[in-house]
C-alpha positions, 0 to 999 in steps of 0.5 A, a space after each residue: 154071128 147069126 143074121 139079125 133083123 130088126 127095126 131102127 129105134 125111131 119114134 116115127 116111120 117118117 124119119 127118113 123122109 125128114 132126113 132127106 128133105 128137111 134135116 139137111 139143107 144141101 145133099 152134098 153135105 153127106 160126104 162131109 158127115 161121113 168123112 168127118 165120122 171116119 176122121 173121128 174114128 181115127 182120132 178116137 183110136 189115137 186118143 185111146 192109144 195115148 191113154 194106153 187103152 189101145 196097145 196095138 200099132 196105129 198104122 196108116 190112119 188115112 181115110 179113103 174115099 173110093 168111087 166105083 162107077 160100074 158098081 154104082 157105089 161110093 165108099 168111105 173107109 177108115 182104119 180107126 176104132 171100128 165097131 162091134 155089133 153092139 156098137 152098131 146097135 147102140 150108135 146106129 140103130 138108135 138114131 141121134 145117140 151120138 157115139 162122139 158124145 159118149 166118148 167126149 164124156 169119158 175123155 173130156 180132158 183130151 177131146 179137142 181132136 173129136 169133131 163128130 158130136 152132131 148125132 145124125 151125121 151118118 144118116 145123111 147118107 140116105 139123102 143120096 143112097 137107096 141102100 147103105 152098108 156098114 162093114 166094120 171090125 172093132 179094135 177090141 181084142 177078139 172082136 168079130 167083123 159085122 155087116 149092117 145093111 139098110 135100104 132107107 126104111 126103118 128095117 135093117 139086117 146085121 150079119 157076120 162079115 169078112 173083114 181082116 183090117 181094123 176100121 169101118 167101110 161105109 158103102 153107099 149104093 147111090 140112087 139113080 137120081 144122084 148119079 153125079 156123086 159117082 163122078 170122081 171130079 165131083 167127089 174131089 170138088 166136094 172133098 176139097 171144099 169140106 175136107 181140105 184141112 181135116 187132121 187125118 189124110 183123106 185119099 181120093 183116087 190116084 195122082 195123075 200124070 201126062 203120058 202118051 198124050 193123055 192123063 193116066 193114074 200113077 200108083 201114088 195116092 191123091 191126098 186131098 187135104 192139108 192136115 196141119 192148116 196154118 191157123 192151127 200153128 203158132 204165129 211165131 213159127 210162121 213167116 209172112 211168106 207162109 201167110 201169103 201162100 195160105 191166102 193164095 191157096 184159099 183165094 187163087 188169082 187175087 192181089 196180095 192181102 194188105 195184112 192179116 190178123 191171127 186169132 188164137 184164144 182158149 178162154 172163155 171159148 176156143 177160137 183160132 183163125 186168120 183174117 186177111 185184109 184184101 185190097 177192096 176195089 171200086 165197088 163197095 159190096 158186102 160179099 157173104 162168102 169171104 170168110 170160111 167157118 170151120 169146126 175142128 178143121 171141118 168146113 161148116 159154112 161160108 155164111 158167117 153172119 152172126 159169128 162175124 160182125 157185118 162190117 167184117 164181111 169185107 175181110 177174108 180168111 178162116 175162123 175155126 171154133 168148136 164152141 159155135 153151136 150148130 144144127 145137125 146139118 152144121 149149116 146154120 148158126 144159132 144166135 146165142 150168147 156164145 156166138 155174141 161173145 165170139 163176135 165181140 172178141 173178134 171185133 176187139 181183136 181186129 181193132 186192137 191189131 189195127 191200133 197196134 199196126 198204126 203205132 208200130 209203123 205209122 208210115 206203112 199204115 198211112 200207105 195202106 189207108 186208102 185201101 182199108 178206109 172203107 172197112 174201118 168206116 163201115 165198122 165205125 158206122 155199124 159197130 159201136 165198140 169198134 167205133 170207139 176203138 177206131 177213133 184212135 187210129 182212124 185217119 183223115 187225109 187233107 188235099 195236100 195228101 197229109 194224114 192226121 188222126 181225128 184228134 190231131 186234125 181237130 187240134 190243127 184247125 181249131 184256131 182258124 176254123 172255129 165259127 162265131 158260135 164256137 163250132 169247129 168247121 171241118 171243110 171237105 172236098 169230094 172231088 179235088 179236081 172238080 172243086 179245085 177253085 173252092 179248095 183254093 179259095 179256102 186255102 187262101 183264107 188259111 183253111 185246111 180242106 179234107 178229102 172225103 171221096 169214099 163211098 161211105 163218106 156221106 154217112 161217115 161225116 154225119 157220124 163224126 159230127 156226132 162224135 166230135 163235140 161242137 163240130 160241123 162238116 161242110 163241103 167246100 162248095 156248099 156256100 161262098 167262102 165267107 159263109 162256110 165258117 161264119 165270123 162275126 165281122 162278115 160284110 153283108 151285101 148293101 142292096 135296097 129291096 128294089 135293087 135286090 129285086 131288079 138284080 134277082 130278075 136280071 140274073 135268074 132270067 138268064 140261067 139256062 135250063 139244067 136237067 134235074 137242077 134248080 137255082 136260087 139267086 143270092 147276093 154276097 159282098 165277097 170282095 173285088 178280087 173274088 169271082 163274079 158268080 159262085 155256084 154252091 150246093 146246099 149241104 143238107 139237101 146234097 147229103 140227103 140225096 147222096 144217102 138216098 142213093 145208097 139207102 132204101 126208104 129215102 127215095 123222096 130225096 133221091 127224086 128231088 132236083 139238085 138245089 144250087 145257090 147262084 151267088 152274085 158277088 156285088 163287089 166284083 167290078 163286072 157285076 157293079 157295072 151291070 147293076 149300074 147300067 141296068 139301074 140307069 136304063 130301067 129306072 124310068 120305065 119300072 119306077 111307075 110299076 114299082 110305085 103301083 105295086 107298092 100302092 096296091 099292096 098298101 091298099 090290100 093291107 088296109 082292106 085286111 085291117 077292115 076285115 073282122 074275124 077273117 070273114 071278108 064281105 063280098 065287096 071287100 073280097 072283090 076289092 082285094 082280088 082287083 088289087 091283087 090282079 093289079 100287083 100280078 100284072 105290074 110284077 109280070 110287066 116289070 119282069 118282062 122289061 128286066 128280062 128283055 133288057 138282060 137278054 140283050 146284055 151278053 155279059 150277064 149270060 157270060 158270067 152265069 155260063 162261066 160259073 156253070 162251066 166251072 161246076 160241070 153244069 154247062 153242056 150241049 147247046 148251052 156250051 156251044 153258045 157259050 163258046 160262040 159268045 166268048 169269041 164275039 166278046 173278045 
């Protein structure tokens, strides 16, 4: 044929800068596109052969990727359908007119094997090459070989070529700044990443072996890919060992997965894949590259947000679907109804599989629960449909290591743990060792205590409160035992206001300074056999602080000090003795102050009654200020007397320190002083 020159059919001379800079997000994508096109050409020939439109021998349909560092070229060759000069003019010179689209229209009933229908794949070659050649011979009888050449401008040339075998060679003359793509190791890495599961063998160089002290090439082709990946096979044809081998091939060096889910659906969309449940270790972190997305066995991306619900980012594995819409680079997913349907299906399938595993072998499911709990809780917190399904197989574990479904546990505790307002109270511990005393007190009352020590449990208990009618979740150390599940027959602390004031000062004056903590003294009648002092932490504030640690925008709570109640048991003999001794010793000295304070407050009240329209006269304001100063002076003196007395009573501080020690709040110099005081009190 005569040499033909022309201009590529584009609407702007700037098409190549667009391709190089904007069309593709990563230059390495070019190799995937070219190899995918070569596989397409091979698959097309197979399809034509199956329809009887090609009667010749298929032969070896492998795709070869050849590096010639000396010549500065990278060649992708196939033995597929090939192209005539007319084909090149139609499919190459007219940018974005995809040969695969045309082919799909004709063979729409048998096109699953055709992957390349994205239009501009071939032109990605110009991201790394300053000249590209196509040498092709069509399968059509009487076809002549043709060579097409372009230097990255809209001008091209087309001429007769010397090619004996059917198929196409794409020859890239790599630009100097992209010389990395002339390194065999770099090419092999990219092929392994993007092409390791293509349905046609992809060959890159030769297998090597150790000989005479070095690695040398053999005469065996190095096949990069597995043409029949596990997810394309039927589950009934696979063993557990097959899944394990595939998992470790994808994720070398990791622990065995707990179990897996094989996806296979062909209506209303096409989707295959395998999702593995890995062992999730201490740190909760959503890793964005655990799941690989393929399109007809071509790697697309490992950024699967939008296709896979967020909580499933904790899983690993492969999803393959030709129905997920992609842009020309196959790198970014578009949010549309097809993607949402696929995402919803995956959620439904995973929930269904988990419930199936739970019902089939509950004991085995329980043994895996601690490893999969964070996944299930995260799913329930972020996905409403998964949450509704998971309520049937989500497990709760008590401090005795027994597992219950949510409904089972609710039934178990309903009789004993319903408060006076009809709410079922779920008691839980976050650290069974540190909270042992509180758990023991609850157990002695006949109460069951859950273990909620997961990273998401501060959020999860709130979710369960919403889902379980008339329920409250209360941490076992958030109050004294009688207040955790309030009953109508609760006994109150029988103290006069003066006794309460005196005891409050006695104990509060002896509380040591604890970093980022504040204490409020309260009194309860908890029985003679209970501890003299119990330290608890407010449930609401503690939850807010825990959530603030994980959730941006809640820094206000995170900066607040920890708030503790120091509850004094007025029934306990040691406390009774302290109260009686203080009353006997201090009454004579503080009674006049108490009377003076009461008298001054009464006079202030009288003045307030005389004030009209909230506008006191100068005389009234002066009188109030003088009376208030008297109250402040007397209160200060009263506090000084009681505090001075308390400081001389080591048993008071000893009881407080014992409670602090039991909660891990006694440290440093205060701990040393406690030990020394304990020795002296023996």
